[in-house]
C-alpha positions as CSV (number, residue, x, y, z in Angstrom):
1,M,115.2,94.5,73.3
2,A,115.3,90.8,74.0
3,I,112.2,88.6,74.6
4,T,113.5,85.4,76.0
5,A,110.3,83.4,76.9
6,A,106.8,83.0,75.5
7,P,103.6,82.9,77.6
8,R,102.2,79.5,78.2
9,A,99.2,78.8,76.0
10,D,98.7,75.1,76.9
11,V,97.3,75.6,80.4
12,E,93.8,75.1,81.6
13,P,91.8,78.2,82.5
14,I,92.6,79.4,86.0
15,D,89.2,78.7,87.5
16,R,89.3,75.0,86.4
17,R,93.0,74.6,87.3
18,L,92.7,76.1,90.8
19,G,89.0,75.4,91.5
20,L,88.0,79.1,91.7
21,P,84.3,79.8,92.2
22,P,82.6,82.5,90.2
23,H,81.5,85.7,91.9
24,P,79.1,88.3,90.4
25,A,81.1,91.0,88.6
26,R,80.4,94.7,88.5
27,L,80.5,97.1,85.5
28,W,79.2,95.1,82.6
29,T,76.2,95.0,80.1
30,S,74.5,92.3,78.2
31,T,74.4,92.8,74.4
32,G,71.3,90.8,74.0
33,D,72.8,87.9,72.0
34,G,74.2,85.9,74.8
35,R,77.3,88.1,74.9
36,V,78.4,90.4,77.7
37,R,80.7,93.4,77.5
38,C,83.0,94.2,80.4
39,H,83.4,97.9,81.3
40,L,86.1,97.6,84.0
41,C,89.1,98.5,81.8
42,P,89.5,100.3,78.4
43,R,89.6,97.0,76.5
44,R,85.9,96.6,77.0
45,C,86.1,92.9,76.2
46,S,83.0,91.4,74.4
47,L,82.6,87.8,75.6
48,A,80.5,85.0,74.2
49,E,79.3,82.2,76.6
50,G,82.3,80.6,78.3
51,E,84.8,83.1,77.0
52,Y,87.4,84.7,79.3
53,G,88.5,88.4,79.2
54,F,92.1,89.4,78.4
55,C,92.8,89.4,82.1
56,K,91.8,85.7,82.3
57,V,89.9,86.3,85.6
58,R,86.6,87.6,84.2
59,K,84.3,85.3,82.3
60,N,80.9,85.1,80.6
61,D,79.1,82.5,82.7
62,A,75.6,81.7,81.2
63,G,75.1,85.3,80.0
64,R,76.4,87.1,83.1
65,L,79.9,88.4,83.8
66,V,81.6,86.8,86.7
67,T,85.0,87.4,88.4
68,L,87.1,84.4,89.3
69,N,89.5,86.0,91.7
70,Y,87.2,87.3,94.5
71,G,89.1,86.7,97.7
72,I,92.0,85.0,95.9
73,S,95.3,86.6,97.1
74,V,98.9,86.0,97.7
75,Q,99.9,85.8,101.3
76,L,99.0,88.9,103.3
77,T,102.3,90.7,103.9
78,E,103.4,93.4,106.3
79,E,105.5,96.1,104.6
80,V,106.1,99.8,104.9
81,I,104.4,102.6,102.9
82,E,107.6,103.4,101.0
83,T,107.4,100.0,99.4
84,E,104.5,101.5,97.3
85,A,106.4,104.6,96.2
86,V,104.5,106.8,98.7
87,Y,106.9,109.3,100.3
88,H,104.7,112.2,101.3
89,L,102.3,110.5,103.7
90,R,103.0,108.8,107.0
91,P,106.7,108.0,106.5
92,G,107.6,104.6,107.8
93,A,104.0,103.5,108.3
94,R,103.3,99.8,108.3
95,I,101.0,98.6,105.6
96,L,99.2,95.3,105.0
97,S,99.9,94.4,101.3
98,L,97.6,92.3,99.3
99,G,97.9,91.1,95.7
100,N,95.7,88.9,93.5
101,V,96.0,87.1,90.2
102,G,95.5,88.2,86.6
103,C,96.1,91.6,85.0
104,M,94.5,93.9,82.4
105,M,98.0,94.3,80.9
106,A,100.8,92.0,79.8
107,C,104.1,93.8,80.3
108,T,107.0,91.9,78.9
109,F,109.1,93.1,81.8
110,C,106.6,92.4,84.6
111,Q,108.3,91.6,88.0
112,N,105.2,90.0,89.3
113,W,104.5,87.8,86.2
114,A,104.0,84.7,88.3
115,T,100.7,86.1,89.6
116,S,99.8,88.8,87.1
117,Q,99.8,86.4,84.1
118,A,97.1,83.9,85.0
119,V,98.6,81.0,83.0
120,H,101.6,81.0,85.4
121,V,99.7,81.0,88.7
122,R,100.2,78.0,90.9
123,E,98.1,76.8,93.8
124,E,101.0,77.0,96.2
125,D,101.2,80.8,95.7
126,V,97.6,81.8,96.5
127,R,95.5,82.0,99.6
128,R,91.8,82.6,100.1
129,Y,90.5,85.4,102.3
130,T,87.2,87.1,103.1
131,P,87.0,90.9,103.5
132,E,86.4,90.3,107.2
133,Q,89.6,88.2,107.5
134,V,91.7,90.9,105.9
135,V,90.4,93.7,108.1
136,E,90.7,91.5,111.2
137,T,94.3,90.6,110.4
138,A,95.2,94.3,110.0
139,L,93.6,95.2,113.3
140,A,95.2,92.3,115.1
141,H,98.7,93.3,114.0
142,G,98.1,97.0,114.6
143,I,98.4,98.0,111.0
144,G,96.5,101.1,109.8
145,I,96.7,100.9,106.0
146,L,95.6,98.3,103.5
147,S,97.7,98.3,100.3
148,W,96.2,96.9,97.1
149,T,99.3,96.1,95.1
150,Y,101.6,93.6,93.4
151,N,100.1,92.2,90.1
152,D,97.5,95.0,89.8
153,P,94.3,95.6,91.8
154,V,92.2,96.8,88.8
155,V,91.1,93.2,88.0
156,W,90.3,92.7,91.7
157,H,87.7,95.4,91.7
158,E,84.8,93.7,93.5
159,F,87.0,92.4,96.3
160,V,88.8,95.7,96.7
161,L,85.6,97.7,97.0
162,D,84.0,95.3,99.5
163,T,87.1,95.1,101.7
164,A,88.0,98.7,101.4
165,R,84.5,99.8,102.5
166,L,84.8,97.5,105.6
167,A,88.3,98.8,106.3
168,K,87.1,102.4,106.3
169,R,84.4,101.6,108.8
170,H,87.1,100.3,111.1
171,G,89.3,103.4,110.7
172,L,91.8,102.0,108.2
173,L,93.2,103.8,105.1
174,N,93.3,102.2,101.7
175,L,96.3,102.5,99.3
176,Y,96.0,101.6,95.6
177,K,99.2,100.8,93.6
178,S,98.4,100.4,90.0
179,A,99.4,100.8,86.3
180,F,95.8,102.2,86.1
181,S,94.5,101.0,82.7
182,I,90.9,101.3,84.0
183,G,87.5,102.7,83.1
184,A,86.0,106.0,84.3
185,E,83.1,104.5,86.2
186,A,85.4,102.1,88.1
187,I,87.6,105.1,89.1
188,E,84.7,106.9,90.6
189,E,83.8,103.8,92.6
190,L,87.4,103.6,93.8
191,C,87.5,107.2,94.8
192,E,84.7,106.5,97.3
193,V,87.0,104.2,99.3
194,I,90.6,104.7,98.3
195,D,92.6,107.3,100.2
196,I,96.1,107.0,98.5
197,F,96.8,106.4,94.9
198,S,100.3,105.4,93.8
199,L,100.1,105.2,90.0
200,S,102.6,103.9,87.4
201,L,103.0,105.7,84.1
202,K,105.1,103.3,82.0
203,S,106.0,105.8,79.2
204,M,104.7,108.7,77.2
205,D,105.2,106.7,74.0
206,P,102.0,105.0,72.6
207,V,104.2,102.5,70.8
208,F,105.9,101.5,74.0
209,Y,102.5,100.8,75.6
210,S,101.2,98.7,72.7
211,R,104.4,96.8,72.2
212,M,105.6,96.2,75.7
213,T,102.4,96.2,77.8
214,R,99.7,95.3,75.3
215,A,97.7,98.3,76.5
216,R,97.1,101.9,75.3
217,L,98.6,105.0,76.7
218,E,95.8,107.6,76.3
219,P,93.3,105.8,78.6
220,V,96.0,105.6,81.3
221,L,96.6,109.4,81.0
222,D,92.8,110.0,81.2
223,A,92.6,107.8,84.3
224,I,95.4,109.6,86.1
225,R,93.8,113.0,85.2
226,Q,90.5,111.8,86.6
227,V,92.0,110.9,90.0
228,R,93.7,114.3,90.1
229,T,90.3,115.9,90.1
230,H,89.7,114.3,93.5
231,R,92.0,116.7,95.3
232,D,91.3,115.1,98.7
233,R,93.0,111.9,97.5
234,H,96.7,111.6,98.0
235,L,98.5,111.0,94.6
236,E,102.1,110.1,93.7
237,L,103.3,109.0,90.3
238,S,106.1,106.5,89.2
239,N,107.9,105.9,86.0
240,L,109.9,102.7,85.5
241,L,113.0,103.3,83.4
242,V,113.4,100.1,81.4
243,T,116.9,99.4,80.1
244,G,117.0,99.9,76.3
245,A,113.4,101.0,76.0
246,N,112.8,104.3,77.9
247,D,115.9,104.9,80.0
248,N,117.0,108.2,78.5
249,L,116.7,111.9,79.0
250,T,114.3,112.4,76.2
251,E,111.7,110.0,77.6
252,G,112.2,111.2,81.1
253,A,111.6,114.8,80.0
254,K,108.3,113.8,78.4
255,V,107.1,112.2,81.6
256,A,108.1,115.2,83.7
257,R,106.5,117.7,81.2
258,W,103.2,115.8,81.3
259,V,103.2,115.7,85.1
260,L,103.9,119.5,85.3
261,D,101.2,120.3,82.7
262,E,98.5,117.9,83.8
263,L,99.0,117.2,87.5
264,G,101.1,120.1,88.9
265,D,104.5,120.7,90.2
266,D,103.7,119.4,93.7
267,V,102.8,115.8,92.8
268,P,105.8,113.6,93.8
269,L,107.4,111.9,90.8
270,H,109.4,108.7,91.3
271,F,111.8,107.4,88.6
272,V,112.3,103.7,89.3
273,R,115.1,101.4,88.5
274,F,114.3,98.3,86.4
275,H,115.5,94.8,87.0
276,P,115.4,92.1,84.2
277,A,112.3,90.0,84.6
278,Y,109.8,87.7,82.8
279,Q,110.4,87.9,79.0
280,Y,112.8,90.9,79.1
281,T,116.0,89.5,80.6
282,A,118.8,89.9,78.1
283,V,119.6,93.4,79.4
284,G,121.0,94.7,82.7
285,R,119.5,96.9,85.4
286,T,118.9,100.6,84.7
287,S,122.1,102.7,85.1
288,I,122.0,104.6,88.3
289,D,123.8,107.5,86.6
290,V,121.0,107.7,84.0
291,L,118.4,107.7,86.8
292,K,120.2,110.5,88.5
293,A,120.5,112.5,85.3
294,V,116.8,112.1,84.6
295,R,115.9,113.2,88.1
296,E,118.1,116.3,87.9
297,Q,116.5,117.2,84.5
298,A,113.0,116.9,86.1
299,L,114.0,119.2,88.9
300,R,115.4,121.8,86.5
301,M,112.1,121.6,84.6
302,G,110.2,122.5,87.7
303,V,109.1,119.2,89.4
304,K,109.4,120.0,93.1
305,H,109.6,116.5,94.5
306,C,111.5,114.0,92.5
307,Y,112.8,110.7,93.8
308,L,114.6,107.6,92.6
309,G,113.4,104.1,93.5
310,N,115.2,100.8,93.8
311,V,118.5,102.6,94.2
312,P,120.7,101.1,97.0
313,E,122.3,104.5,97.8
314,A,121.3,107.1,100.3
315,G,121.3,110.7,99.1
316,P,119.1,113.6,98.0
317,W,117.4,111.4,95.5
318,T,115.7,109.5,98.3
319,D,115.4,112.2,101.0
320,T,112.8,114.9,101.4
321,S,114.2,118.4,102.2
322,C,112.5,121.6,103.3
323,G,111.7,124.0,100.5
324,G,112.6,126.9,102.7
325,C,115.8,126.2,104.6
326,G,116.9,123.0,102.9
327,A,117.0,120.9,106.1
328,V,116.4,117.2,105.6
329,L,112.9,116.4,106.7
330,V,112.8,112.7,105.9
331,R,115.9,110.6,105.5
332,R,115.6,107.3,103.7
333,F,117.8,104.4,102.9
334,G,116.3,101.6,100.9
335,L,112.8,101.1,102.5
336,V,113.8,102.5,105.9
337,S,112.9,106.0,106.8
338,S,113.4,108.5,109.7
339,T,112.0,112.0,110.2
340,P,114.9,114.0,111.7
341,G,113.5,117.4,110.6
342,L,109.8,116.9,110.7
343,N,107.7,117.8,113.7
344,A,104.3,116.3,114.7
345,S,102.5,119.1,112.9
346,G,104.1,118.4,109.6
347,C,106.4,121.4,109.7
348,C,110.1,121.8,109.3
349,S,111.6,121.7,112.8
350,S,114.3,124.1,111.8
351,C,112.4,127.0,110.1
352,G,108.7,126.1,110.8
353,R,107.7,126.0,107.1
354,L,104.8,123.6,106.3
355,S,106.2,120.4,104.8
356,P,104.7,118.6,101.8
357,V,105.0,115.4,103.9
358,V,101.9,114.6,106.0
359,P,103.0,112.8,109.2
360,G,100.7,110.3,111.0
361,P,100.7,107.1,113.0
362,T,103.0,104.5,111.7
363,G,101.8,101.4,113.6
364,H,105.2,100.9,115.1
365,G,105.3,100.4,118.9
366,P,106.2,98.0,121.7
367,A,105.2,94.4,121.0
368,A,103.9,92.0,123.6
369,A,106.3,89.9,125.5
370,P,107.0,86.4,124.0
371,A,104.5,83.7,125.1
372,V,107.2,81.1,124.2
373,L,110.9,82.0,124.3
374,P,112.4,81.8,120.8
375,G,114.7,78.9,120.1
376,R,116.7,78.5,116.8
377,E,118.1,81.4,114.8
378,I,118.0,81.9,111.1
379,T,120.2,84.5,109.4
380,H,119.9,86.1,106.0
381,L,122.9,87.9,104.5
382,W,122.5,90.8,102.2
383,H,124.2,90.1,98.9
384,G,124.8,92.1,95.7
385,E,122.2,94.9,95.5
386,S,119.8,93.0,97.7
387,T,118.5,95.5,100.4
388,S,115.2,93.8,101.4
389,G,113.4,90.5,101.8
390,H,110.3,88.8,103.0
391,V,110.2,86.7,106.1
392,S,107.6,83.9,105.8
393,L,106.3,82.5,109.1
394,Q,103.8,79.8,109.9
395,N,102.7,78.9,113.4
396,L,101.9,75.1,113.2
397,T,100.7,74.9,116.8
398,G,97.4,75.6,118.5
399,S,99.0,78.1,120.8
400,P,100.3,81.7,120.4
401,R,103.9,81.9,119.4
402,V,106.3,84.9,119.1
403,A,109.3,85.2,116.8
404,I,112.0,87.8,117.2
405,L,113.3,89.7,114.2
406,R,116.5,91.7,114.1
407,P,116.8,93.7,110.9
408,D,120.5,94.1,111.7
409,L,121.9,90.8,113.0
410,R,124.5,92.8,114.9
411,A,121.8,94.3,117.1
412,P,121.4,92.8,120.6
413,A,117.6,93.2,120.6
414,G,114.9,92.9,118.0
415,R,111.2,93.2,117.4
416,A,108.7,90.7,118.6
417,I,106.4,89.2,115.9
418,P,103.3,87.7,117.6
419,L,101.7,84.8,115.7
420,R,98.2,83.6,116.4
421,P,97.5,79.8,116.5
422,G,97.8,78.4,113.0
423,E,98.6,81.8,111.5
424,Q,100.6,82.3,108.3
425,W,102.4,85.7,108.2
426,R,104.8,87.5,105.9
427,L,106.6,90.7,106.6
428,M,109.3,92.7,105.0
429,V,112.7,93.3,106.5
430,S,115.0,95.9,105.0
431,R,118.7,96.7,105.2
432,E,118.9,99.5,107.7
433,H,122.5,100.7,107.1
434,P,124.9,100.4,104.2
435,D,127.3,98.4,106.4
436,S,124.7,96.0,107.8
437,P,125.7,92.4,106.9
438,G,122.2,90.9,107.2
439,A,119.1,90.1,109.3
440,A,118.4,87.5,111.9
441,L,115.3,85.7,113.0
442,S,114.8,83.8,116.2
443,V,111.9,81.3,116.1
444,P,110.4,79.0,118.7
445,D,109.5,75.3,118.2
446,G,106.4,74.8,116.1
447,V,107.1,77.8,113.8
448,Q,108.3,77.4,110.2
449,A,110.4,80.3,108.9
450,E,112.0,81.2,105.6
451,F,113.6,84.3,104.0
452,W,112.8,85.3,100.5
453,D,114.8,87.9,98.5
454,V,112.7,90.8,97.3
455,L,114.3,92.1,94.1
456,D,112.6,95.5,94.1
457,R,109.9,97.3,95.9
458,A,106.3,96.1,95.2
459,H,107.8,92.7,94.2
460,F,106.2,89.7,95.7
461,P,108.5,86.7,95.4
462,T,106.7,83.4,94.8
463,A,107.6,79.8,95.3
464,Q,108.1,79.2,91.5
465,E,110.5,82.1,91.3
466,M,112.6,81.0,94.3
467,R,112.1,77.3,93.8
468,P,111.1,76.8,90.1
């Protein structure tokens, strides 16, 4: 283990540094002596006047608990549902991903440290939205799922609830990607509005949790169990195999055994490849051979659906096959999926057996013709193990504009990306074939464009990472 950087302690609180207004918080009590106790996560921080919680985005403001990140988000980003380790619902569906600032944990290996750790957050990496703006954006772009993700949505509880309720009234689904160190009352509130839970179990070792995440294991296990009692909610589980910490068969077996005993053999389990990040950088990426061995072990133990994440290789570790005839139902490469063996009813097209994968609308379809013909072209070549990136666009004009994205720069045609006047937009582009050299973007005058490397799924690259 190698910790190569220390958190910054000499920085002004985030509300003063970024001018963040307070918003009334939920789930707290007054202790009668001017202190308040937060009940959002298992820490149950007790705060005197002016004190901040562990997350740095909840505060005692004159004897009341307030949240400081209501409506504070990174740039809204169009991605696909596989980005969030969700493989058994609407393969290939477009999602609108949102992430905020702060976190109830402090993982030494966090890939989104630039936003999860409040002391590192910069003004250039945040945007301000209302619930109405978020829902309006999803509807305008034909996206049917909001994804609460990146740093961790637990500390964004008030904004998540308000926006998710509004989204449901407009027929949208809500996806919650979280490490899930959260209180029982908050979970029940979430289960009223969240349709899809993609939860991360870091380890089955309490020492790992306390040392590497500054959280506790047992409350996370309790929280996952509680979600499982809501059988009408879609649940998938991920385990990040961190090099030198839990990347071995023994630790993998503990996770698989807990899933089988507590959740059932039908809950999809994803073993995810780690990349060095934040304070844990003196190691390499997780061995793909180790990941494959851990997956094979889980299958032998009885896990029915076990996948590998962040592995730039196509194979059975990313595909979903029929449990009856073995035909490939869903084929995946990186974050690109197709459904060669799945019919519209969710059954195997070869033998008719009901699939564990629930199909549905993906949001993909013909785009409007360009209002302005694209001009200059920007290319982004895939390099090393890079298989995906974010395209950042900003329409600087007062008129609609359209960019054309070709995920494979060799393709003669691409997808039209409509931009409203003044709109900022991000979207993910992924390598579609192992031999694809890169992607290309054609943009008209008046539109700024930039490519950002995405190191792993659910990673949001920030300006300070790319341009420190």
